[in-house]
VEXTI-168550 format. One line per 8 residues: number of its first residue (from 1); their letters; for each residue x negated, z negated, y of C-alpha. Coordinates in steps of 0.2 Angstrom, whole numbers, padded with zeros to 4 digits. Each point is the difference from the previous one (the first is absolute). Last residue first. Example, Ala and Ser with C-alpha at 12.3 -4.5 7.8 and 13.67 -1.06 7.14 Angstrom:
<rs>
2 = SA = -0068:-0036:-0005; 0006:-0003:-0017
</rs>
This chain:
<rs>
606 = TRSRSARL = -0005:0082:-0008; 0017:-0002:0008; 0002:-0018:-0007; 0018:-0006:-0002; 0006:-0016:0008; 0006:0009:0016; 0012:0011:-0011; 0011:-0016:-0002
598 = ANLITALD = 0007:0004:0017; 0008:0016:-0006; 0008:-0008:-0015; 0007:-0014:0011; 0007:0012:0013; 0008:0011:-0014; 0008:-0016:-0008; 0007:-0005:0016
590 = VIEQIGAG = 0008:0017:0003; 0007:0000:-0017; 0008:-0017:0003; 0008:0007:0016; 0009:0013:-0011; 0009:-0015:-0009; 0006:-0007:0017; 0005:0017:0006
582 = VTAPIFGF = 0011:0002:-0016; 0009:-0016:0004; 0002:0004:0018; 0007:0018:-0003; -0012:0014:0005; 0008:0016:0007; 0009:-0009:0015; -0008:0010:0014
574 = AAVMMLGL = -0011:-0015:0005; -0005:-0002:-0018; -0010:0017:0002; -0009:-0007:0015; -0003:-0016:-0008; -0009:0009:-0015; -0012:0008:0012; -0003:-0016:0009
566 = SLAMGLWI = -0004:-0009:-0017; -0011:0014:-0006; -0010:0000:0016; -0002:-0019:0001; -0006:-0001:-0018; -0013:0014:0002; -0005:-0007:0017; -0004:-0016:-0008
558 = SQLAIRVT = -0009:0008:-0015; -0011:0011:0011; -0004:-0016:0011; -0006:-0009:-0016; -0008:0016:-0008; -0011:0003:0016; -0004:-0018:0002; -0007:0000:-0018
550 = EQGIVLAQ = -0009:0016:0002; -0009:-0006:0015; -0005:-0017:-0007; -0005:0008:-0017; -0011:0012:0009; -0008:-0013:0010; -0004:-0011:-0015; -0007:0015:-0009
542 = YVRSVDDV = -0012:0004:0015; -0006:-0018:-0001; -0001:0002:-0019; -0014:0012:0003; -0012:-0015:0004; -0001:-0005:-0019; -0005:-0017:-0006; 0018:-0003:-0007
534 = LIVADASE = 0011:-0014:0005; 0004:0007:0017; 0008:-0014:0010; 0014:0002:0013; 0005:-0010:0016; -0017:-0008:0001; -0004:-0018:0005; -0001:-0006:-0018
526 = SAATAGKA = -0009:0015:-0006; -0014:-0002:0013; -0001:-0018:-0004; -0005:0005:-0017; 0012:0003:-0015; -0013:0008:-0011; -0012:0014:-0003; 0012:0014:0001
518 = GMALGVDA = 0007:-0006:0017; -0003:0015:0011; 0011:-0007:0013; 0013:0010:0010; 0005:-0008:0017; 0015:0009:0008; 0004:-0002:0018; -0017:-0007:0002
510 = AALVPADN = -0004:-0018:0006; 0001:-0007:-0018; -0012:0012:-0007; -0011:-0003:0016; -0001:-0019:-0003; -0003:0002:-0019; -0014:0013:0001; -0014:-0014:0001
502 = VGDGVMLV = 0006:-0006:-0017; -0004:0018:-0007; 0010:0014:-0006; 0006:0012:0014; 0013:0013:0004; 0010:-0001:0017; 0015:0011:0002; 0005:0002:0019
494 = PRESVGNV = 0018:0004:0006; -0005:0007:0012; -0010:0012:0011; -0006:-0012:0014; -0013:-0010:-0009; -0006:-0014:0010; 0007:-0014:-0011; -0011:0008:-0014
486 = AAVKDAPL = -0016:-0001:0010; 0004:-0017:0006; 0002:-0006:-0018; -0016:0008:-0006; -0009:-0008:0014; 0006:-0017:-0005; -0006:0003:-0017; -0017:0004:0007
478 = CNAHVSTI = -0004:0018:0002; -0018:0008:0000; 0008:0017:-0002; 0016:0008:0006; 0001:0018:-0006; 0013:0015:0005; -0007:0016:-0008; 0004:-0003:-0018
470 = GVEHAVHD = -0003:0014:-0013; -0006:-0010:-0015; -0018:0004:0000; -0001:-0001:0020; 0008:-0017:0000; -0012:-0007:-0013; -0015:0006:0011; 0007:-0006:0016
462 = ATSRADGT = 0003:-0017:-0007; -0017:-0002:-0006; -0008:0006:0016; 0012:-0011:0010; -0005:-0016:-0009; 0013:-0008:-0011; 0015:-0011:0005; 0011:0014:-0004
454 = LMMVTGVG = 0016:0009:0007; 0004:0018:-0005; 0014:0010:0008; 0012:0014:-0005; 0012:0006:0013; 0014:0012:-0002; 0007:-0004:-0017; 0013:0013:-0004
446 = RRRLSAIT = -0002:0003:-0019; -0014:0013:0003; -0010:-0014:0009; 0002:-0012:-0015; -0005:0014:-0012; -0017:0003:0010; -0003:-0019:-0001; 0003:-0001:-0018
438 = VAANARVP = -0011:0015:-0004; -0014:-0008:0010; 0002:-0017:-0009; 0001:0008:-0018; -0019:-0002:-0005; -0001:-0018:0008; -0014:-0001:0011; -0016:-0008:-0007
430 = DSAVISGA = -0006:-0017:0005; -0019:0003:-0001; -0016:-0008:-0006; -0018:0006:0003; -0014:-0009:-0009; -0017:-0001:0008; -0018:0001:-0004; -0015:-0011:-0006
422 = FQGDVAVY = -0008:-0004:0017; -0014:-0012:-0004; -0002:-0018:0003; 0002:-0005:-0018; 0015:0011:-0003; 0010:0005:0016; 0018:0008:-0001; 0012:0007:0013
414 = IALESGST = 0019:0002:-0002; 0007:0015:0008; 0018:0002:0005; 0010:0016:-0001; 0017:0006:0008; -0009:0008:0015; -0013:0009:-0010; -0017:-0008:-0004
406 = TTTSADAA = -0018:0004:0003; -0011:-0014:-0006; -0012:-0010:0011; -0018:-0003:-0004; -0009:-0016:-0005; -0019:0000:0001; 0000:-0017:0009; 0007:-0009:-0015
398 = RQQVFAFT = 0007:-0018:0002; 0006:0002:0018; 0005:0018:-0004; 0012:-0007:-0013; 0010:-0011:0012; 0001:0014:0013; 0005:0013:-0013; 0014:-0011:-0006
390 = GVSVQHGG = -0001:-0009:-0017; -0010:-0002:-0016; -0016:-0010:-0001; -0009:-0001:-0017; -0015:-0011:-0004; -0005:0004:-0018; -0003:-0012:-0014; 0016:0006:-0010
382 = VVADVGQA = 0010:-0001:0016; -0005:-0012:0014; 0014:0002:0013; 0002:0003:0019; 0017:0006:0004; 0007:0009:0015; 0006:0001:0018; 0018:-0004:0003
374 = ARETAEAV = -0003:-0018:-0006; -0017:-0004:-0006; -0001:-0003:-0018; -0013:-0009:-0009; -0004:0003:-0019; -0011:-0009:-0013; -0006:0004:-0017; 0011:0014:-0004
366 = PMLELGRD = 0001:0006:-0018; 0001:0019:-0002; 0016:0010:-0003; 0000:0012:-0015; 0005:0018:0005; 0014:0008:-0010; 0003:0013:0014; 0018:-0007:0003
358 = VAATVISA = -0008:-0018:0001; -0011:0006:0014; 0014:0008:0010; 0011:-0015:-0003; -0014:-0011:0008; -0002:0011:0015; 0019:0001:0002; 0001:-0019:-0001
350 = ALVHSSFR = -0013:-0003:0013; 0007:0013:0013; 0012:-0013:0008; -0014:-0013:0002; 0003:-0017:-0008; -0017:0002:-0010; -0002:-0008:-0018; -0004:0016:-0009
342 = EASAVLTL = -0008:0008:0016; -0018:-0004:-0006; 0003:0007:-0018; 0010:0015:0007; -0015:0004:0011; -0013:-0002:-0013; 0010:0010:-0013; 0005:0014:0013
334 = LQDEDSPS = -0019:0003:0005; -0006:0001:-0018; 0015:0011:-0005; -0003:0012:0014; -0019:0002:-0001; -0014:-0011:0008; -0017:0007:0003; 0005:0008:0011
326 = VPLIRAIT = 0014:-0003:0012; 0018:-0002:-0007; 0015:0009:0007; 0016:-0005:-0009; 0015:0009:0005; 0019:-0002:0002; 0003:-0018:-0006; 0018:-0004:0002
318 = PTGHTLTG = 0009:-0010:0013; 0018:-0006:-0004; 0013:0004:0014; 0005:0016:-0009; 0001:0009:0017; 0015:0006:0010; 0008:-0017:-0004; -0013:-0012:-0007
310 = TKDFVVTR = -0010:0001:0016; 0008:0012:0013; 0016:-0007:0007; 0012:0013:0002; 0013:0003:0014; 0015:0012:-0003; 0010:0006:0015; 0017:0009:0000
302 = IRALTELV = 0010:-0010:-0013; 0018:0003:0000; 0004:0000:-0019; -0012:-0015:-0001; 0012:-0010:0011; 0015:0003:-0011; -0010:-0005:-0015; -0006:-0016:0008
294 = AGGKVIIG = 0017:-0005:0004; 0005:0003:-0018; -0009:-0016:-0005; -0018:-0006:-0005; -0006:0016:-0008; -0011:-0002:-0015; -0009:0016:-0003; -0007:0004:-0018
286 = ARAARSMG = 0010:0017:-0002; 0013:-0008:-0010; 0002:-0013:0013; 0003:0013:0013; 0014:0008:-0010; 0008:-0016:-0001; -0001:-0003:0019; 0007:0017:0003
278 = GMFAVPAA = 0015:-0003:-0012; 0003:-0017:0008; 0001:0010:0016; 0012:0013:-0006; 0012:-0012:-0007; -0001:-0011:0016; 0004:0015:0011; 0014:0010:-0010
270 = LVLPCPTA = 0011:-0015:-0005; 0009:-0007:0015; 0001:0017:0010; 0006:0009:-0015; 0012:-0014:-0004; 0009:0000:0017; 0018:0004:-0004; 0006:0015:0010
262 = LVLVEAFR = 0009:0009:-0014; 0013:-0013:-0001; 0001:0001:0019; 0007:0017:-0001; 0014:-0004:-0012; 0004:-0016:0009; 0003:0010:0017; 0010:0013:-0010
254 = VPNGSAIW = 0012:-0013:-0006; 0005:-0004:0018; 0009:0016:0000; 0004:0008:0017; -0011:0015:-0006; -0010:0003:0016; 0000:-0018:0005; -0006:-0007:-0017
246 = AVIAIALS = -0013:0014:-0002; -0006:-0004:0018; -0001:-0018:-0004; -0010:0003:-0016; -0012:0012:0008; -0003:-0012:0014; -0002:-0015:-0012; -0013:0010:-0010
238 = IGTFPIAY = -0010:0006:0016; -0001:-0018:0006; -0005:-0008:-0016; -0014:0013:-0002; -0006:-0002:0018; -0001:-0019:-0003; -0006:0000:-0018; -0015:0011:0003
230 = RDALRVVP = -0008:-0016:0008; 0003:-0009:-0017; -0010:0014:-0008; -0015:-0004:0012; 0002:-0018:-0006; -0002:0006:-0018; -0014:0011:0007; -0009:-0017:0004
222 = ARNSSAQK = -0003:-0003:-0018; 0003:-0018:-0006; -0014:-0010:-0007; 0001:-0011:-0016; -0008:0012:-0012; -0016:0002:0009; -0003:-0018:0002; 0002:-0003:-0019
214 = VLAIIGQF = -0011:0015:-0003; -0014:-0007:0011; 0001:-0017:-0008; -0001:0009:-0017; -0015:0010:0005; -0009:-0016:0005; 0005:-0008:-0017; -0007:0015:-0009
206 = QSDSATAT = -0017:-0001:0009; -0003:-0018:-0004; 0000:-0015:0011; 0015:-0008:-0007; -0006:0004:-0018; -0017:-0008:0003; -0014:0011:0004; -0017:0005:-0009
198 = AVITAAAY = 0007:-0003:-0017; -0013:0005:-0014; 0006:0014:-0010; 0001:0003:-0019; 0008:0015:-0007; 0010:0004:-0016; 0001:0018:-0005; 0014:0013:0002
190 = GNVSGSLV = 0002:0000:0019; 0003:-0014:0012; 0013:0001:0013; -0003:-0002:0018; 0009:-0014:0009; -0016:-0010:0005; -0014:0012:0004; -0016:0001:-0010
182 = TDGAVRQA = -0016:0001:0009; -0015:0007:-0009; -0014:-0011:-0007; 0001:0007:-0017; 0008:0018:0000; 0016:0006:0006; 0010:0016:-0004; 0016:0002:0011
174 = PMSEGTIS = 0014:0008:-0009; 0007:0016:0008; 0017:-0002:0010; -0008:-0006:0016; 0014:-0009:0010; -0012:-0014:0005; 0009:-0016:-0007; 0013:0006:-0012
166 = SEDFGGSA = -0011:0014:-0005; -0015:-0011:-0004; 0000:0003:-0019; -0016:-0008:-0006; -0014:0007:-0012; -0014:-0012:-0006; -0019:-0001:-0001; -0013:-0012:-0005
158 = SILEGDVP = 0011:-0016:0001; -0003:-0011:0015; 0011:0009:0012; 0001:-0009:0017; 0017:-0007:0005; 0016:0001:0010; 0013:-0010:-0009; 0013:0002:-0014
150 = VIESPRVL = -0005:0017:-0007; 0015:0007:-0008; 0000:0002:-0019; -0001:0016:-0009; -0015:-0006:-0011; -0004:-0019:0002; -0008:-0006:0016; -0011:-0015:-0003
142 = ILDGVLVE = -0004:-0010:0015; -0016:-0010:0004; 0003:-0012:0014; -0012:0002:0015; 0013:-0001:0013; 0014:-0011:-0007; 0016:0006:-0009; 0014:-0012:0001
134 = SAPIDEVR = 0012:0012:0009; -0001:0012:-0015; 0008:-0014:-0011; -0011:-0005:-0015; -0003:0007:-0017; -0015:-0008:-0008; -0013:0010:-0010; -0013:-0009:-0011
126 = DTKAVLRH = -0017:0008:-0005; -0009:-0015:0008; -0014:-0003:0013; 0013:0001:0014; 0018:0003:-0004; 0006:0018:0002; 0015:0001:0011; 0015:0011:-0005
118 = AEQPERAL = 0011:0002:0015; 0018:0000:0003; 0013:0005:0013; -0007:0017:0006; 0012:0008:0013; 0006:0016:-0007; 0018:-0002:0005; -0005:-0002:0018
110 = LATLERQA = -0010:0016:-0001; 0016:0009:-0007; 0009:-0005:0016; -0008:0013:0011; 0001:0014:-0013; 0019:-0004:-0003; 0004:0001:0018; 0009:0016:0000
102 = RGQAFDEL = 0011:-0004:-0014; 0004:-0017:0007; 0004:0008:0017; 0012:0011:-0009; 0009:-0014:-0008; 0002:-0010:0016; 0006:0016:0009; 0012:0003:-0014
94 = AKGGTVML = 0007:-0018:0003; 0002:0004:0018; 0009:0016:-0004; 0011:-0009:-0012; 0006:-0012:0013; 0003:0014:0012; 0007:0012:-0013; 0011:-0013:-0009
86 = VIIMSAVY = 0007:-0006:0017; 0004:0018:0004; 0008:0003:-0017; 0011:-0015:0003; 0006:0007:0017; 0003:0017:-0008; 0012:-0008:-0013; 0008:-0010:0014
78 = EGVLVTSV = 0005:0016:0010; 0015:-0009:0008; -0004:0006:0018; -0005:-0018:0005; -0011:-0002:-0016; -0009:0016:0004; -0003:-0005:0018; -0007:-0017:-0005
70 = IAIIALLD = -0013:0007:-0013; -0006:0014:0012; -0002:-0012:0015; -0010:-0012:-0010; -0011:0014:-0007; -0003:0007:0017; -0005:-0016:0007; -0013:-0003:-0013
62 = VGFTGRRL = -0012:0012:0007; -0011:-0012:0009; -0003:-0006:0017; -0015:-0012:0000; -0003:-0014:0012; -0001:-0014:-0012; 0017:-0006:0006; 0006:0018:-0004
54 = QAVMQVAQ = -0006:-0001:-0017; 0009:-0016:-0003; 0016:0008:0007; -0002:0014:-0012; -0001:-0012:-0015; 0016:-0009:0005; 0008:0017:0002; -0005:0005:-0017
46 = LAAAIVAF = 0008:-0016:-0007; 0016:0004:0009; 0000:0018:-0007; -0001:-0007:-0017; 0014:-0012:0003; 0010:0015:0007; -0003:0010:-0016; 0005:-0014:-0011
38 = ASFIWPIA = 0016:-0002:0009; 0004:0018:0000; -0004:0002:-0019; 0011:-0015:-0004; 0014:0005:0011; 0000:0018:-0005; -0001:-0005:-0019; 0015:-0012:0001
30 = GGLGTLAM = 0013:0014:-0004; -0010:0006:-0015; 0006:-0013:-0012; 0006:0012:-0013; -0013:-0004:-0013; -0011:0015:0003; 0000:-0003:0019; -0005:-0018:-0002
22 = TGGIAGVG = -0015:0005:-0011; -0006:0012:0013; 0002:-0013:0014; -0010:-0013:-0011; -0014:0013:-0003; -0001:0004:0019; -0001:-0019:0003; -0014:-0001:-0012
14 = ITAAVTPY = -0010:0015:0007; 0001:-0008:0017; -0005:-0017:-0007; -0015:0008:-0009; -0006:0009:0015; 0002:-0016:0011; -0010:-0010:-0014; -0015:0012:-0001
6 = RIIAKM = -0014:-0011:-0007; 0011:-0012:-0010; 0011:0014:-0006; -0015:0011:-0005; -0008:-0015:-0009; 0017:-0002:-0010
</rs>
C-alpha cells in the first residue's frame, strides 16, 4: 500500500496491464488494444504537461522523446510496447527515487538520531526527571545512561567516559573523555552512565547545527542534472534523425517506433542525480557535509586553494612550548606563579598556561589582588609576591634587568617579573598540523595550480608557517575585507577557500567554494560555507576535492554510457532486428546499467 501511494503512476500502469492480461485469459481480448492505447495516450499527455512546465522554467528536458515514442507506438498498433514505455518512464523515475534514498541514507541517519529526551538531575536530591531535550537549560545536570544519545552539548562531570562520535565527526574509534572535557550532542555514551553539565541548549548544540546543514544539503539540486538536460537537445535530434531515416529507407512507419522505443531518456534523467546523491553520501561518511551537488561539481574543477592559517593549517590552540626560568626560580615555580596570576585573565594564552600547570599537577596559589592592562599584561599579588606577566615592554617597566627571548616565527614569548626582578619567560606556540604539508602536496598532484595562505598575523609568523607547509604565496596582516579582495583577485578559478573562524565568514561566502573547518561547532564560518568538515583534520580538504572529482567523473561517465548504449541499439533497430516490444524491455536493462554505474559514486575508493 505504501508503494502504491508513493508511486501511483507505476501502480496504475501495472494495474492496467494486469486487467489486460485477465481480459485476454477470459476471452475479452478485443478491448485490450483500446484500453492500453487510451492509457498510454493519457500517460503521454501527463508527460507533456510536465514538459511544458519545464520549458516555462527555461529548461529543455528529455521528456519529448518519451512522448514521441509512446504516441508513435500507439499509432502503429504496438500497444504492448507503448505500455512498456510508460512503465519504463514512470518506473525509471520511481527507481531514481529509490536509488537516491539508498545513496542518501548516511545523510538522513543524522536526522533519525536526533535526541528527543533528557534525564535531568534535580538539584540537591537524587531524583531524576525525564524532560524533552528542548527544555534543557544551560547549567542543568544531565544523566546519560549507557548506550544513550547525548541530548545537548555539555561538559563531563563524571571522572571519565567513552563516547561514540562517529555520526558527528566520522571517527570510528570511541572518544575517551575525562572530567572537564566537552561532550558533543548526538554522540553515543559507552557502557557506563555519565553525568554532564549542559553548556548549550538543544537548539544551540553541535548536533542541531549539523542537522541544519544536512537539511540544506539534501534539498539542493545538482547542476549536472541541468547539464544532462542540455545533452537532451543533440540526443533528441540524433534519435529522431535515425528514426526518420529508418522509416524512409524501409517504407515502414513501424521502424520509426522501433527506433524511438530505444531512445527513451532514462539514462539522462537518472545518471546525474543518483551519482551526486552518492557523492554527498560518501562525503558525509568522511565527516564532510556538502550543501548540495553544485558544490561537488565545482570542487571537481578547483584550480586554486586558499587557506586561512590559524585553526586551519595550525591547530588554533596555543600550547606551552618552553619554560625559561631565571635563577633562583625553576620551571615549576615560575609556571605556578604565572598560572596563578593568569587564572582570571582574559588573555588568549591564559587558559593554555593554566592548563599546562594543571597537567603538571601544580597547585595554584591564592591571588590577593590582580589588575589587567589590555594588550599589555597583568599585575597580581600571588602568595605574597608581586608578579607581573605580559609583553617585554610591560615587564621591563617593572624589572630593568629583563632580557628578550629568542623565538621562531610561530612562537610568542610571555615575560615574567617577580618582586621587581626578571624571573624568566614562557614561550607559547600554535603548532602546524602534522599533515598540513602532505595535504598541500597532494592537492597539487590532484591538479590544483595555486595554493595561497591568507592570515591576519604578522608577516614573520605567516612566512614561518608557509615555509613549513610548502606555500609560496602568502598574504599577511589581512583584515576580513583584505581576504575577500585577495580571493576576488585570483585569476586561476574556481577558488576553494578553507577557514574556521568568524572572521573567515565573508571570504568563505566570496569564494567559489567555501569549506569550513567546523569541528568545534556550527559557527558563522560554517553557516556561510558551502561545505563543512566535521573532523578536526585538514587532510579532509584533499578528500573533499577527490570526492568531487570522482563524483563528476562517474556522473558524466554514466550519462555517456546510457547514451552510447541507446544509440547503438537504435542503429540495430533501424535495420529491423529489434521489435518494439523487445526494444522496450532492452531499454530497461540500459536504465539499470546506468543506475548501477552512477551508484559507484557512493563507494569510497580508500
